[in-house]
C-alpha positions in Angstrom: -0.2 0.0 0.0 1.4 3.4 -0.8 2.1 5.5 2.2 1.3 8.7 0.2 -2.6 7.7 0.7 -2.7 8.6 4.6 -5.2 11.2 5.4 -7.4 12.4 8.4 -9.1 9.3 9.2 -12.8 8.9 10.5 -14.2 5.6 12.3 -17.5 3.8 12.3 -18.2 4.1 16.4 -19.3 1.3 18.4 -22.4 1.8 20.6 -22.8 0.1 23.9 -26.2 -0.7 25.7 -25.6 0.2 29.4 -28.2 -0.1 32.1 -27.5 3.7 32.9 -27.5 5.2 29.4 -29.7 7.1 28.0 -30.6 8.6 24.3 -28.2 12.2 24.4 -26.1 10.2 22.0 -28.6 10.4 19.6 -30.8 13.6 20.5 -27.7 15.8 21.3 -24.8 14.2 19.3 -26.7 13.2 16.4 -25.5 9.5 16.6 -27.2 7.1 14.3 -28.3 3.6 16.4 -31.1 1.2 17.0 -31.9 0.1 20.6 -32.7 2.1 23.9 -30.1 3.0 27.0 -26.9 3.4 24.7 -24.7 4.9 27.1 -21.2 4.8 25.2 -20.2 5.7 21.7 -16.5 4.0 21.3 -15.2 6.4 18.5 -11.9 5.2 18.3 -10.8 1.8 19.9 -8.0 -1.1 19.7 -10.0 -2.9 22.5 -9.9 -6.6 21.5 -13.3 -7.5 20.1 -14.3 -3.9 19.9 -12.3 -2.6 17.1 -13.5 0.6 15.3 -13.3 0.4 11.3 -12.2 3.1 9.1 -15.6 4.9 7.5 -14.0 7.2 5.0 -11.4 7.4 1.9 -9.7 4.4 0.3 -8.8 2.8 3.6 -12.5 2.0 4.6 -13.1 -1.4 6.6 -9.2 -1.2 8.0 -8.8 -1.4 12.0 -6.1 0.7 13.9 -4.2 -2.4 13.9 -4.1 -3.0 10.0 -3.1 0.6 9.9 -0.4 0.6 12.4 0.8 -2.7 10.6 1.0 -1.4 7.4 2.3 2.7 8.3 4.1 2.1 11.4 5.8 5.5 12.5 3.9 7.2 9.7 0.6 6.6 11.2 1.4 6.7 15.4 4.8 8.3 15.5 8.2 7.0 16.1 8.0 7.1 20.1 4.5 5.5 20.1 5.4 2.8 17.7 8.6 1.7 19.6 6.4 1.7 22.9 3.4 0.0 21.8 4.2 -1.6 18.6 1.3 -2.2 16.8 -1.2 -1.5 19.8 -2.9 1.8 20.0 -2.5 3.4 23.3 -5.6 5.4 23.8 -9.6 4.9 23.5 -12.1 7.8 22.7 -15.6 8.0 23.8 -18.8 9.8 24.4 -20.7 8.9 27.5 -24.5 9.6 27.9 -25.4 8.9 31.5 -29.2 8.9 32.2 -28.8 7.4 35.5 -25.7 7.2 37.8 -22.9 5.1 36.9 -21.5 2.5 39.7 -18.9 3.4 42.0 -15.4 2.3 40.7 -11.8 2.4 40.4 -9.2 1.4 37.7 -6.2 -0.4 38.5 -2.5 0.9 38.3 -0.6 -0.1 35.2 1.5 -2.3 37.2 -1.7 -4.0 39.0 -3.6 -4.4 35.5 -0.4 -6.2 34.0 0.0 -8.5 36.6 -3.7 -9.5 37.2 -5.4 -8.9 33.6 -2.5 -8.8 31.1 -3.8 -5.1 30.3 -2.7 -1.5 30.5 -3.9 0.3 33.4 -6.9 2.7 32.9 -5.8 6.5 33.6 -8.5 8.4 32.1 -10.2 12.1 31.7 -13.5 13.5 31.3 -14.9 16.7 29.6 -18.3 17.7 30.4 -20.4 18.5 27.3 -23.7 19.0 28.7 -25.0 18.4 32.6 -28.7 18.8 33.6 -29.6 20.7 36.5 -27.8 19.7 39.8 -26.0 16.7 38.2 -22.9 16.0 39.6 -19.7 13.5 39.6 -18.1 11.7 41.8 -14.3 12.2 42.3 -12.0 11.0 45.2 -13.0 11.0 48.9 -14.4 14.1 50.9 -12.2 13.3 54.0 -9.1 11.4 55.0 -9.5 7.6 54.4 -7.8 4.4 55.1 -8.4 0.6 54.4 -10.2 -0.1 57.5 -12.7 3.0 57.6 -13.3 2.5 53.6 -14.3 -1.1 54.1 -16.5 -0.2 57.0 -18.5 2.4 55.2 -18.7 -0.2 52.3 -20.3 -2.7 55.0 -22.6 -0.1 56.4 -24.2 0.9 53.1 -22.7 4.5 53.8 -19.9 4.7 51.3 -21.5 7.4 49.3 -21.4 9.9 52.2 -17.7 9.8 52.4 -17.0 10.3 48.6 -16.4 13.7 47.0 -19.2 15.0 45.1 -19.1 17.9 42.5 -21.9 19.8 40.7 -20.9 20.3 37.0 -21.6 22.2 34.1 -20.4 22.4 30.5 -16.5 22.6 30.2 -15.7 20.9 33.5 -13.0 18.8 33.1 -11.6 16.2 35.7 -8.4 13.7 35.5 -9.1 10.5 36.8 -5.8 8.7 37.6 -5.9 4.9 38.3 -6.5 4.7 42.2 -9.0 7.6 42.3 -12.4 6.4 43.2 -15.0 7.9 40.9 -18.8 8.2 39.0 -20.6 9.7 36.6 -23.3 11.2 38.0 -27.3 11.1 36.4 -27.6 13.7 33.5 -24.0 14.0 32.3 -22.9 13.9 28.9 -19.3 13.8 28.5 -16.3 13.1 26.5 -13.8 10.3 27.9 -9.9 10.2 27.1 -8.6 7.1 28.4 -5.6 4.6 28.0 -6.7 1.4 25.9 -8.0 -0.7 28.8 -11.4 -2.2 29.8 -10.4 -3.2 33.2 -12.9 -1.5 35.7 -13.5 -2.4 39.5 -16.8 -1.9 40.5 -17.3 -0.7 44.1 -21.0 -0.2 44.8 -23.9 -0.2 42.2 -27.2 0.9 44.3 -28.2 -2.8 44.4 -29.4 -2.3 40.9 -30.5 -5.1 38.6 -29.5 -5.5 35.0 -32.5 -5.5 32.5 -31.0 -8.1 30.5 -29.8 -10.7 33.4 -32.3 -9.5 36.3 -29.3 -10.0 38.8 -27.4 -7.4 40.6 -24.0 -6.5 38.7 -20.9 -8.1 40.0 -19.0 -6.2 42.5 -15.3 -6.4 42.7 -14.7 -5.4 46.5 -11.7 -7.4 47.3 -9.5 -6.6 43.8 -10.6 -2.8 44.6 -9.1 -2.4 47.9 -5.7 -2.8 46.9 -6.1 -0.5 43.9 -7.7 2.5 45.8 -5.7 5.9 46.4 -7.4 6.9 50.0 -5.8 10.1 49.9 -8.3 13.0 49.9 -7.1 16.0 47.8 -8.2 19.8 47.8 -9.2 20.1 44.3 -10.0 17.5 41.7 -11.3 19.6 38.7 -8.8 20.4 35.8 -8.5 24.3 35.5 -7.4 25.7 31.9 -7.5 28.5 29.6 -10.0 29.0 26.9 -8.3 31.7 24.8 -9.5 31.7 20.8 -7.3 29.9 18.3 -4.8 28.5 20.5 -3.9 25.2 22.1 -5.2 25.6 25.7 -3.4 22.8 28.1 -6.2 20.9 29.7 -4.8 17.3 30.8 -1.4 16.3 30.1 -0.5 12.9 31.6 2.4 10.4 30.8 -0.5 8.4 29.3 -2.2 11.0 26.7 -2.3 14.8 26.3 -5.3 17.0 25.6 -5.7 20.5 24.8 -8.7 22.8 24.6 -9.3 24.7 21.4 -11.8 27.3 20.6 -12.0 28.1 17.1 -13.0 31.1 15.3 -12.5 32.1 11.9 -9.4 30.0 10.3 -6.6 28.3 12.4 -3.4 26.7 11.0 -2.2 23.8 13.0 1.6 22.9 12.6 2.5 19.4 13.8 5.9 19.0 11.7 7.8 19.0 15.2 5.2 16.7 17.1 6.3 12.8 17.1 2.7 11.6 17.5 -0.9 11.0 15.8 -3.4 13.9 16.5 -7.2 13.3 17.4 -9.9 16.0 17.2 -13.3 15.6 19.2 -15.6 18.3 18.3 -17.5 19.3 21.6 -19.4 22.1 20.4 -20.3 23.5 17.2 -18.9 22.2 13.9 -16.0 22.9 11.6 -14.4 22.0 8.5 -10.8 20.5 8.3 -8.9 21.2 5.1 -5.6 18.6 4.2 -4.4 18.3 0.7 -7.0 20.2 -1.0 -9.4 18.0 0.6 -12.1 18.9 3.1 -13.6 16.9 5.9 -16.7 17.9 8.0 -16.8 17.6 11.7 -19.9 18.2 13.8 -20.5 18.1 17.3 -20.2 14.5 18.7 -17.8 13.3 15.6 -14.0 12.6 16.0 -11.4 12.2 13.2 -7.6 11.1 13.6 -4.6 12.8 11.7 -2.1 10.1 11.0 1.6 11.3 12.4 2.6 11.9 9.0 0.4 14.8 8.5 2.3 18.0 9.7 -0.5 20.7 8.7 -3.9 21.0 8.5 -6.2 24.1 8.3 -9.5 24.5 10.7 -12.1 26.5 9.9 -15.2 27.4 11.8 -17.5 30.4 12.6 -17.6 29.0 16.4 -16.6 25.5 17.6 -14.9 23.9 20.3 -12.6 20.8 20.0 -10.8 18.7 22.0 -6.9 18.1 20.8 -5.3 14.7 22.0 -2.2 13.3 21.1 0.4 11.1 23.0 
């Protein structure tokens, strides 16, 4: 395959039923799917069994693994290819929580490798919309230790010692492994995370799954060793919203995310960046120009720029995107 064929790539999302899911992925983000209670749209995924397929251009139907195998550093960049080979390191989602998610925690890279032969799951949230009084749960609201935590879990009072934070559009949170967390009812958000599907469920409101009729499995013992019990003063990520520039949102060892508020024309030069770039449109719509081709991106859509692409031109009367790279 001719490596000159690389271009900005879109993927067919994979839609996931969740017992807490709603219909905002359809009504707010214009996703096209059948079924009810769709809670997640996996936009770009290399998770085994849930690989997204290219939806546009002459690479249509290929997976991320296919593309990395063919294009190597031209697709992901030198440092990513050297560290991950044909594995793609980031998983991109939109999430609609009509009901609250379970209280959960993700294991570290070390624990996940040892127990599941998987990456850990460091992630971040960008809130795209929130109903009145909608909240997220992030971390603890008081100093905690393992014994105290177990007591609250056994007494069914765990919600009382967790940090509840009311949220609105534009709020962002980094969720490192070990941090107890949950998305509350009425929140629509973009999620960027390591490529991993390992989650330990701590508490689930004694809900029964509509499909099985049973309460969902809890991972009480696995979770205890994974939790960071420290209380932090602030869980929200502060960032600037300057127009037509990449405002640092969350930069971690596992992914970097910037916020770009586009008004008019913006030229992005990635010639010094050794990585692919992903755009998630979180408000409005824009046109992306590359090699005399135009690509349209609406709210709720995602596009990937292979590492070989050095320059793109973005145009919008008014839009907001997340810019993600490794």
